[in-house]
C-alpha positions as CSV (number, residue, x, y, z in Angstrom):
1,M,108.6,134.8,-12.2
2,K,109.2,138.9,-11.8
3,R,112.2,139.6,-9.2
4,S,109.6,140.8,-7.1
5,F,109.0,137.4,-6.1
6,L,105.4,138.0,-5.7
7,L,102.5,135.4,-6.1
8,G,99.5,137.7,-6.8
9,I,98.8,141.3,-7.4
10,G,95.7,141.7,-5.0
11,I,95.4,143.8,-1.8
12,F,94.7,141.8,1.7
13,A,91.1,142.1,2.5
14,A,89.9,142.9,6.1
15,T,88.5,140.2,8.0
16,S,85.0,142.5,7.9
17,L,84.4,140.8,4.4
18,L,82.8,137.9,7.0
19,C,79.7,139.2,6.8
20,A,76.1,137.8,6.6
21,G,75.7,135.5,3.3
22,Q,79.4,134.7,3.1
23,D,80.0,132.1,5.5
24,V,80.2,128.4,4.8
25,Q,77.5,125.8,4.7
26,F,78.0,122.5,5.7
27,K,75.4,120.1,4.5
28,T,75.1,116.2,4.3
29,I,73.9,114.8,1.3
30,D,73.4,111.3,0.4
31,G,75.4,110.6,3.6
32,V,78.5,112.8,2.8
33,R,79.1,116.2,4.3
34,H,79.5,118.8,1.9
35,A,81.3,122.6,2.4
36,L,79.2,124.8,0.2
37,N,81.3,127.8,-0.1
38,P,80.4,131.3,-1.4
39,A,82.1,132.6,-4.3
40,K,84.3,135.3,-2.6
41,P,87.2,133.8,-0.5
42,L,86.5,134.3,3.3
43,K,89.9,136.2,4.0
44,G,90.0,138.0,0.7
45,T,92.8,138.1,-1.9
46,I,96.2,138.4,-0.7
47,T,99.7,138.8,-1.8
48,L,102.3,136.3,-0.8
49,E,105.2,137.8,0.6
50,V,108.2,135.4,-0.3
51,E,111.8,135.2,-0.4
52,R,114.6,133.0,-2.4
53,T,116.1,130.8,0.0
54,R,118.3,128.6,-2.7
55,T,118.9,127.8,-6.3
56,I,120.2,124.6,-7.7
57,N,121.6,124.4,-11.3
58,P,122.0,120.9,-12.2
59,Y,124.2,121.7,-15.3
60,D,126.6,122.7,-13.0
61,Q,127.5,118.9,-13.0
62,S,129.6,118.1,-16.3
63,D,127.5,114.6,-16.7
64,V,124.3,116.2,-16.3
65,G,122.4,115.7,-19.7
66,M,118.6,116.3,-18.7
67,R,116.2,118.3,-21.0
68,M,112.8,118.1,-19.4
69,I,113.4,118.6,-15.5
70,R,110.9,117.8,-12.9
71,S,111.8,117.6,-8.9
72,S,110.9,115.8,-5.7
73,R,111.9,117.2,-2.4
74,D,111.7,115.4,0.9
75,A,110.8,117.1,4.4
76,A,114.7,117.3,5.3
77,G,115.4,119.3,2.2
78,N,117.1,116.7,0.0
79,V,116.1,117.4,-3.7
80,I,116.1,114.7,-6.7
81,L,116.0,116.3,-9.9
82,Y,115.1,114.1,-12.9
83,D,114.1,113.8,-16.8
84,P,111.2,112.0,-16.9
85,N,112.2,111.0,-20.8
86,H,115.7,110.0,-20.5
87,A,115.7,107.8,-17.3
88,E,118.3,110.3,-15.6
89,G,118.0,111.6,-11.8
90,H,120.1,113.4,-9.9
91,R,120.4,113.7,-6.1
92,F,121.4,116.9,-3.9
93,D,121.4,117.1,-0.3
94,A,119.5,119.7,1.7
95,T,122.9,122.2,1.3
96,G,122.7,121.9,-2.4
97,K,125.8,119.6,-2.7
98,Y,125.7,117.0,-5.5
99,I,125.8,113.6,-4.3
100,G,125.1,111.6,-7.6
101,L,122.9,109.5,-9.5
102,V,119.6,108.0,-8.5
103,S,119.8,105.0,-10.9
104,K,121.4,103.6,-14.0
105,K,119.6,103.3,-17.7
106,G,119.5,99.9,-18.6
107,Q,117.3,96.5,-18.1
108,G,118.8,95.1,-15.0
109,P,117.6,95.4,-11.6
110,G,117.1,99.0,-10.5
111,E,117.8,100.0,-14.2
112,F,115.2,101.7,-16.3
113,N,114.8,102.0,-20.1
114,A,114.7,106.0,-21.1
115,Q,111.5,105.0,-23.5
116,Q,109.4,103.7,-20.8
117,G,108.7,106.7,-18.5
118,Y,110.5,107.6,-15.2
119,W,109.4,109.3,-12.2
120,I,110.8,109.8,-8.9
121,H,109.8,110.3,-5.3
122,F,111.0,110.4,-1.9
123,H,108.4,108.4,0.3
124,D,109.1,106.8,3.8
125,P,111.4,104.7,3.8
126,G,113.5,105.8,1.1
127,I,113.7,106.6,-2.4
128,W,111.0,104.8,-4.9
129,V,111.3,105.0,-9.0
130,F,108.5,104.0,-11.2
131,G,109.1,103.3,-15.1
132,G,107.7,101.2,-17.5
133,S,105.9,98.4,-16.0
134,K,108.1,98.1,-12.6
135,V,108.9,100.1,-9.4
136,A,112.2,99.9,-7.6
137,H,112.8,100.9,-4.0
138,F,116.2,102.6,-3.1
139,D,117.5,103.4,0.7
140,A,117.9,107.0,1.6
141,S,121.8,107.0,0.4
142,G,120.9,105.9,-2.8
143,A,121.6,102.2,-2.7
144,F,119.6,99.9,-4.8
145,L,117.2,97.6,-2.4
146,K,114.4,95.9,-4.5
147,E,112.4,96.1,-7.4
148,K,108.9,94.8,-8.4
149,S,106.7,94.4,-11.5
150,L,103.6,96.1,-12.2
151,K,100.6,94.9,-13.8
152,N,98.8,98.4,-13.3
153,R,100.4,101.2,-15.4
154,Y,102.0,104.0,-13.5
155,S,100.2,107.6,-13.8
156,S,101.3,109.4,-10.5
157,G,102.8,108.9,-7.1
158,V,100.9,108.6,-3.6
159,D,103.6,107.0,-1.0
160,G,105.7,103.9,-0.8
161,S,102.9,101.6,-1.1
162,H,100.0,103.2,-3.2
163,Y,100.0,105.0,-6.6
164,F,97.3,106.4,-9.0
165,S,96.6,104.8,-12.5
166,L,94.6,105.7,-15.4
167,P,93.4,102.9,-17.4
168,T,91.1,103.0,-20.5
169,S,88.5,100.7,-22.2
170,F,86.5,100.8,-24.9
171,D,82.4,99.7,-25.1
172,S,81.2,98.1,-28.4
173,Q,80.7,101.6,-30.0
174,K,84.1,102.2,-29.3
175,K,83.1,104.9,-26.5
176,R,86.1,105.9,-24.6
177,T,86.3,105.1,-20.4
178,L,89.0,106.4,-18.5
179,S,89.2,105.3,-14.8
180,L,91.2,106.7,-12.0
181,K,92.2,103.9,-9.5
182,L,94.3,104.0,-6.5
183,I,96.6,101.1,-6.9
184,A,98.0,99.5,-3.6
185,F,101.4,97.2,-3.8
186,D,104.2,95.9,-1.6
187,M,107.5,94.6,-2.7
188,E,106.3,91.1,-1.9
189,G,103.8,90.9,-4.5
190,T,100.8,91.8,-2.6
191,K,98.4,94.3,-4.3
192,S,95.0,95.8,-4.7
193,A,93.1,98.1,-6.6
194,V,90.2,100.8,-5.8
195,D,88.1,102.7,-8.3
196,L,87.9,106.3,-7.3
197,L,86.0,107.8,-9.8
198,P,85.0,105.9,-13.0
199,A,83.9,108.7,-16.4
200,A,83.1,108.3,-19.6
201,S,84.2,110.5,-22.8
202,I,87.0,112.4,-21.0
203,G,90.9,112.5,-21.6
204,M,90.7,113.6,-25.2
205,I,88.7,115.8,-27.5
206,V,87.9,113.5,-30.2
207,N,88.3,114.1,-33.9
208,P,85.1,113.6,-35.2
209,N,86.4,113.2,-39.0
210,G,88.6,110.2,-38.2
211,P,90.9,108.3,-35.6
212,G,92.6,110.0,-32.7
213,G,92.2,113.4,-31.1
214,L,93.8,115.9,-28.9
215,V,95.0,116.1,-25.3
216,E,95.6,119.2,-23.9
217,G,95.5,120.7,-20.2
218,W,93.0,123.7,-20.1
219,A,89.8,122.7,-21.9
220,T,90.0,118.6,-22.3
221,P,87.5,116.8,-19.8
222,N,89.6,115.3,-17.6
223,Y,90.5,114.1,-13.9
224,F,92.3,116.2,-11.3
225,Y,93.9,114.2,-8.4
226,M,96.4,114.3,-6.0
227,A,97.1,112.7,-2.4
228,D,98.2,113.8,1.0
229,P,100.2,110.8,2.4
230,L,100.6,112.6,5.6
231,R,96.9,112.3,6.3
232,Q,96.2,109.2,3.9
233,R,93.7,111.4,2.1
234,I,93.0,111.8,-1.8
235,F,91.8,114.8,-3.3
236,C,90.2,114.2,-6.8
237,G,87.2,115.2,-9.4
238,L,86.5,116.3,-12.8
239,N,87.8,119.5,-13.9
240,L,85.0,120.4,-15.9
241,E,83.2,121.5,-12.5
242,Y,84.3,123.0,-9.2
243,K,83.9,120.1,-7.1
244,I,86.5,118.6,-5.1
245,R,86.3,115.3,-3.4
246,M,88.2,114.0,-0.5
247,K,88.6,110.5,0.0
248,D,90.3,107.8,1.8
249,Y,92.5,105.2,0.6
250,A,89.4,102.8,0.7
251,G,87.7,105.4,-1.9
252,K,85.0,106.4,0.4
253,D,83.8,110.0,0.2
254,L,84.6,112.2,3.2
255,L,84.1,115.5,2.2
256,I,82.8,117.3,-1.0
257,I,84.3,120.8,-1.5
258,E,82.4,123.2,-3.6
259,R,82.2,127.2,-4.7
260,P,80.1,128.8,-7.2
261,Y,82.0,129.3,-10.5
262,E,81.4,129.8,-14.3
263,S,83.9,128.6,-16.7
264,V,85.7,131.1,-18.9
265,K,84.3,131.3,-22.6
266,I,86.7,131.4,-25.6
267,G,87.2,131.7,-29.0
268,R,89.7,130.7,-32.0
269,K,92.5,132.8,-31.1
270,D,92.2,131.5,-27.4
271,V,92.8,128.0,-29.2
272,E,95.8,129.2,-30.9
273,V,97.0,130.3,-27.7
274,L,96.4,127.0,-26.1
275,I,97.6,124.5,-28.5
276,G,100.1,126.5,-30.7
277,I,98.6,125.9,-34.0
278,A,98.3,127.8,-37.1
279,K,95.0,128.1,-39.3
280,Q,95.8,125.2,-41.7
281,D,93.3,123.1,-43.3
282,F,94.8,119.8,-41.7
283,F,93.8,121.1,-38.2
284,K,90.4,122.6,-39.2
285,W,88.8,119.7,-37.1
286,I,90.6,121.0,-34.0
287,Y,88.6,124.4,-34.2
288,D,85.5,122.6,-34.8
289,A,85.7,120.1,-32.0
290,F,87.4,122.1,-29.1
291,P,85.3,123.2,-26.4
292,D,83.8,126.8,-26.2
293,R,84.8,126.9,-22.6
294,L,87.9,126.3,-20.5
295,A,87.8,123.6,-17.7
296,A,87.1,124.9,-13.9
297,I,90.2,123.4,-12.5
298,K,93.9,122.8,-13.6
299,N,95.1,120.7,-10.7
300,V,94.9,120.8,-7.0
301,L,98.2,120.4,-4.7
302,A,98.5,119.8,-1.0
303,L,99.7,122.6,1.7
304,P,101.2,122.0,5.0
305,K,98.8,121.3,7.8
306,G,96.1,119.8,6.0
307,Y,95.1,122.9,3.8
308,L,94.2,122.5,0.2
309,G,95.6,124.6,-2.8
310,V,93.2,124.7,-6.0
311,F,94.4,126.2,-9.3
312,R,91.4,127.5,-10.8
313,I,91.4,128.3,-14.7
314,T,90.9,132.0,-15.3
315,G,92.0,132.3,-18.9
316,P,94.0,130.6,-21.3
317,K,97.0,129.7,-19.7
318,K,96.0,131.5,-16.6
319,T,95.1,130.3,-13.1
320,E,94.3,131.9,-10.0
321,L,94.9,129.7,-6.4
322,D,92.2,129.0,-4.0
323,I,93.1,128.1,-0.7
324,F,91.0,126.0,1.5
325,D,91.4,124.9,5.3
326,P,91.4,121.4,6.5
327,E,87.5,121.8,7.1
328,G,86.9,122.8,3.4
329,R,86.3,126.5,3.9
330,Y,87.4,129.0,1.1
331,L,90.1,131.1,2.8
332,Y,92.1,132.9,0.2
333,A,92.5,133.5,-3.4
334,V,95.8,134.4,-4.8
335,V,96.4,135.5,-8.2
336,V,99.3,133.6,-9.9
337,P,102.2,134.8,-12.3
338,A,101.6,133.7,-15.4
339,D,105.1,132.5,-15.9
340,L,104.9,130.2,-12.5
341,R,105.0,126.7,-13.5
342,I,102.1,125.1,-11.8
343,D,102.5,121.5,-12.8
344,D,106.0,121.6,-11.2
345,L,105.2,123.3,-7.9
346,Q,105.8,121.3,-4.8
347,F,104.6,123.0,-1.3
348,F,106.6,122.1,1.8
349,A,106.6,123.2,5.5
350,S,108.0,126.7,4.8
351,G,107.2,127.4,1.3
352,F,107.5,125.9,-2.3
353,G,109.9,124.8,-4.8
354,V,109.7,125.4,-8.8
355,M,111.4,124.8,-11.7
356,E,112.5,127.9,-13.4
357,Q,114.3,129.5,-16.6
358,D,117.3,131.3,-15.8
359,G,118.8,132.4,-19.1
360,D,119.9,129.3,-21.0
361,Y,119.0,127.2,-18.0
362,T,116.2,125.4,-16.4
363,V,116.9,125.4,-12.6
364,Y,115.5,124.5,-9.1
365,R,114.6,127.4,-7.1
366,E,112.9,127.3,-3.4
367,Y,111.0,130.3,-1.9
368,R,110.2,130.9,1.7
369,I,106.8,132.2,2.4
370,K,106.6,134.9,4.9
371,N,103.3,135.4,5.6
372,L,100.1,133.1,6.3
373,P,101.6,131.9,9.4
374,E,98.6,129.6,10.1
375,I,99.8,127.4,7.1
376,F,103.5,127.9,6.6
377,E,106.3,128.0,9.1
378,K,108.9,130.6,9.5
């Protein structure tokens, strides 16, 4: 991210853009409310005014050995930085002071194997750690409370009693079907699963010449999904189309958000940028099988006060951020810097936190958003 800390390079569009033909149309189709948006945002393209508020460098601690770093933050500003491949997580309070490890490596209660994945989330009450085939609950001070075995493999967190799972199945012709499920659980043993969006032939670019295939995040047909636990809403869809489904925890469609969008056409040089391969005979099948167009949506994120952020793909490893209000109206477009790690981005009441490179270190930084007062607090 550049020193100017600007998320975008557009100019603010006057409200005169709200002219005839640009209003959102709301229609009920097959019993579901649809927000049919114009191609251009109602309030134009903006430049976000932001300022850095704090930096946490985990390597200031001598016992930190993380390589890949992910983050989780609670509303009070406490932060956990963790390595999903090494079962290592470190806690920092709202002032940035280091307050110790979250859990230990191992096979015992509250311990996790580094080879089976490791994800940490703040969810009231306390801290939840998922890894392998179990979940562990810690209190707000980091003390271990209880753990539970999981039958459905964890894919992404929702809250302290739900998570997403992506089971895979094959039919008699070996056609691959991926399912998006919401798993409800409690620490006493009760659980249930809700099918959110079954889909065939997604999740992989298949090798037409043999077994296996390729998975990457820019052109592979796949799901996008996220949850807003404060409002108990789920946003999901298929990334090849610009259609976001808002569901409740029972899987019922509450709203479908759409806007006109034409996917970006790509060539072989773009494929090399996306997957970093050279022109070798061994990789020839990738060029032959790779889609000639990028997906429409990279991912979606919950913004404060019920607003929604959608990262729309505009080129190889390039996105813009579309912002929708709680009713599904397309309000703003934001041009996102190429070096912003959107997969690690987390919005909160006053701004966002993100992992950034600072010299030889990966650090956690937070920024306050100074404009957009209808969404972000001062």
